[in-house]
C-alpha positions in Angstrom: 0.3 -0.1 -0.1 1.5 3.5 -1.2 0.2 7.0 -1.0 2.7 9.1 -3.6 2.8 12.5 -2.7 4.0 14.6 -6.1 5.0 18.7 -5.1 4.4 20.2 -8.4 6.7 23.1 -7.1 9.7 22.8 -5.5 8.3 24.0 -2.8 5.0 22.7 -1.7 3.0 22.8 2.0 4.1 20.2 4.6 2.4 17.0 5.0 2.6 15.3 8.6 1.3 12.5 10.7 -2.1 13.9 12.3 -1.4 14.7 15.8 -3.7 13.1 18.5 -3.8 16.4 20.7 -6.4 19.2 20.3 -5.4 22.6 22.3 -9.6 22.8 23.5 -8.6 19.1 24.9 -6.0 20.3 26.6 -7.8 22.6 28.5 -10.4 20.9 30.1 -9.3 20.0 33.8 -7.5 16.7 33.9 -7.7 16.9 30.1 -10.5 14.3 30.5 -11.3 14.6 26.9 -8.5 12.3 26.2 -10.0 10.1 28.0 -12.3 9.3 24.8 -10.0 6.9 22.7 -12.5 7.4 19.5 -11.7 11.4 19.6 -8.0 10.5 19.7 -7.9 8.1 17.1 -9.8 9.9 14.6 -7.6 13.0 15.3 -4.8 11.0 14.5 -5.6 8.4 11.4 -5.1 10.6 8.3 -1.7 12.9 7.7 -2.6 17.2 8.2 -1.1 19.6 5.0 0.0 22.6 7.1 -0.1 26.0 5.6 3.1 27.4 4.3 2.0 31.3 5.4 -0.1 32.6 8.1 -3.4 33.9 6.7 -6.3 36.4 7.4 -10.0 35.7 5.9 -12.0 38.7 6.2 -15.8 38.3 4.8 -18.1 41.2 4.1 -21.0 38.6 3.9 -21.5 39.5 0.0 -22.0 36.6 -2.5 -19.4 37.8 -4.8 -15.5 37.2 -5.1 -14.6 40.2 -4.2 -16.5 40.1 -0.5 -13.2 38.5 0.6 -10.2 39.6 1.0 -7.1 37.3 2.1 -3.9 38.9 3.9 -0.6 37.4 5.5 2.4 38.5 6.6 4.0 36.4 3.5 2.8 39.3 1.0 0.9 38.8 -1.8 2.2 37.1 -4.1 2.2 34.2 -1.5 -1.0 34.6 -0.4 -2.1 34.4 -4.4 -0.3 31.4 -4.9 -1.8 29.7 -2.1 -5.8 30.6 -1.2 -8.1 32.5 -3.3 -12.1 32.9 -3.5 -13.4 32.2 -7.0 -16.4 29.6 -5.9 -18.3 32.6 -4.2 -20.4 32.6 -1.2 -17.7 32.9 1.2 -15.9 30.2 0.1 -12.0 30.4 -0.2 -10.0 27.6 -2.0 -6.6 26.6 -0.5 -4.1 24.7 -2.6 -2.4 21.5 -1.6 0.5 22.2 -4.0 0.5 18.1 -4.2 -0.7 15.5 -6.9 -1.5 12.5 -5.0 -1.3 8.8 -6.3 -3.3 6.1 -4.9 -3.4 2.4 -5.7 -6.2 1.0 -7.9 -9.8 1.5 -5.8 -8.5 3.4 -3.5 -9.3 7.2 -2.7 -8.3 10.5 -1.1 -10.7 11.9 1.5 -9.8 15.2 2.0 -11.8 17.5 4.6 -10.7 19.9 8.5 -8.8 18.2 10.7 -10.7 15.9 12.8 -12.2 17.7 16.1 -10.2 21.1 15.2 -13.4 23.8 15.4 -12.8 27.1 13.9 -14.8 29.8 14.3 -16.8 31.5 11.8 -15.5 28.4 9.5 -16.1 25.6 8.1 -14.4 22.7 5.8 -15.9 21.7 2.9 -15.0 17.4 3.0 -14.2 15.5 -0.4 -13.3 12.2 -1.9 -11.0 12.0 -4.6 -10.0 9.7 -7.1 -6.5 9.8 -7.1 -5.9 6.1 -8.7 -5.6 7.6 -12.1 -6.2 11.9 -11.4 -3.3 13.9 -13.4 -4.2 17.0 -11.6 -4.2 18.0 -7.6 -7.4 18.8 -5.4 -8.0 21.8 -3.3 -9.3 21.9 0.3 -12.5 24.2 0.5 -13.5 26.4 3.7 -16.4 28.1 3.8 -17.0 31.3 6.3 -20.3 31.2 8.1 -20.6 34.5 9.5 -19.4 37.9 8.2 -16.3 38.7 9.8 -12.3 37.8 10.4 -11.0 34.5 10.6 -6.9 33.3 11.2 -5.0 30.7 9.9 -1.4 30.6 11.4 1.9 29.4 9.5 2.3 26.0 10.0 -1.3 25.2 11.1 -3.1 22.1 9.6 -5.8 23.6 7.0 -6.2 19.9 5.2 -6.4 16.7 6.7 -6.3 13.1 4.0 -7.1 9.7 4.6 -7.2 6.8 2.6 -10.3 4.8 1.3 -11.1 1.9 -1.0 -14.1 3.3 -2.3 -15.5 1.1 -4.3 -15.9 -1.4 -1.5 -18.2 0.6 0.1 -20.8 -0.1 -2.2 -20.8 -3.6 -1.4 -21.4 -3.1 2.2 -25.1 -4.0 3.2 -26.1 -2.6 6.4 -28.4 -4.9 7.8 -31.0 -3.8 10.1 -31.4 -6.5 13.5 -32.9 -6.9 17.1 -30.4 -7.0 19.7 -32.8 -9.9 21.1 -31.6 -12.3 18.3 -28.3 -11.8 19.5 -28.0 -13.1 23.0 -24.4 -13.0 23.6 -23.9 -9.5 22.3 -26.7 -9.2 24.1 -25.7 -10.1 27.6 -22.2 -7.8 27.1 -24.7 -4.8 26.1 -26.0 -5.4 29.6 -23.5 -6.2 31.6 -22.1 -2.9 30.4 -25.5 -0.8 30.8 -25.5 -1.8 34.4 -21.7 -0.8 35.2 -22.1 2.2 33.7 -25.2 3.0 35.9 -23.5 2.0 38.6 -20.7 3.5 38.0 -22.2 6.7 37.2 -24.5 6.3 40.7 -21.9 5.9 42.7 -19.7 8.9 41.0 -22.9 10.9 41.7 -22.6 10.3 45.2 -18.9 10.8 45.3 -18.1 7.3 46.8 -14.2 7.1 47.4 -13.7 4.2 45.1 -15.0 5.9 42.3 -14.0 9.6 43.0 -10.5 7.6 42.8 -11.3 6.0 39.1 -13.1 8.7 37.6 -13.6 7.1 34.4 -14.7 3.3 33.2 -11.8 2.3 31.1 -13.1 -0.5 29.2 -12.7 0.3 25.8 -9.4 2.2 26.5 -8.1 -1.3 27.4 -9.6 -2.9 25.1 -12.2 -5.5 27.4 -15.7 -5.9 27.8 -17.3 -4.6 31.4 -17.2 -8.3 32.1 -13.3 -8.1 31.5 -13.0 -10.2 28.3 -10.6 -9.4 25.8 -12.8 -7.4 23.2 -10.2 -7.8 20.3 -6.4 -8.7 19.8 -5.9 -5.6 17.3 -7.0 -2.9 19.9 -5.3 -0.2 19.3 -4.9 3.1 21.7 -2.3 5.2 19.4 -2.0 5.8 15.9 1.4 6.3 14.5 1.4 7.1 10.9 4.4 7.3 8.6 6.1 10.6 7.8 6.2 11.1 3.9 10.0 10.3 3.0 11.5 12.0 -0.3 11.9 9.2 -3.0 16.1 9.2 -2.4 15.5 8.0 1.0 
């Protein structure tokens, strides 16, 4: 499996493995959002493309291209080579600077960095057939209100991950009754009762519950009954840093 990232010019935005940490998660008391393993795994299941310059976006609220003004300490030419507003409707287009190529059947999904909210602007997601496409795609953000939004240099403006998109069409979602799967229902009920009991003890400030603060079943890859859930359970995602072909 390979992801080829062809720089269109000698200098292109940097691509790095997705980081699991978020500033807003750090700000919580005891940093307890990090107890949510699905959050940190989503944060790091892909690669970030970093802003090559700082970028300030100002939108008047009007619909035409000139309703958006783009500024940077790097200067006008640097802005023009990185971002524009030709889609109108408060949308800013940013250039990834790369042409991506994937094996047959695999596509690149691009979006804003997961769980990285920005006030006043929202990243638009796309799925790109990079197994044949001979030209690059862009990352687009849409302003959600008039005002100013700022991207810092080296802040991720695009997040990419890989999808075997043809095989998704072979998936048949099936609606079932939990009562028909006795073992799964039993495991669910053990978890349900355990969670209710723990929350009750936590609310009453029982010493043991206050010491534990949270249940770690999912983090440990175990059911509430103590059985191992999967031998493939992961608590960290360590993606590879892009390397030069010469390396």
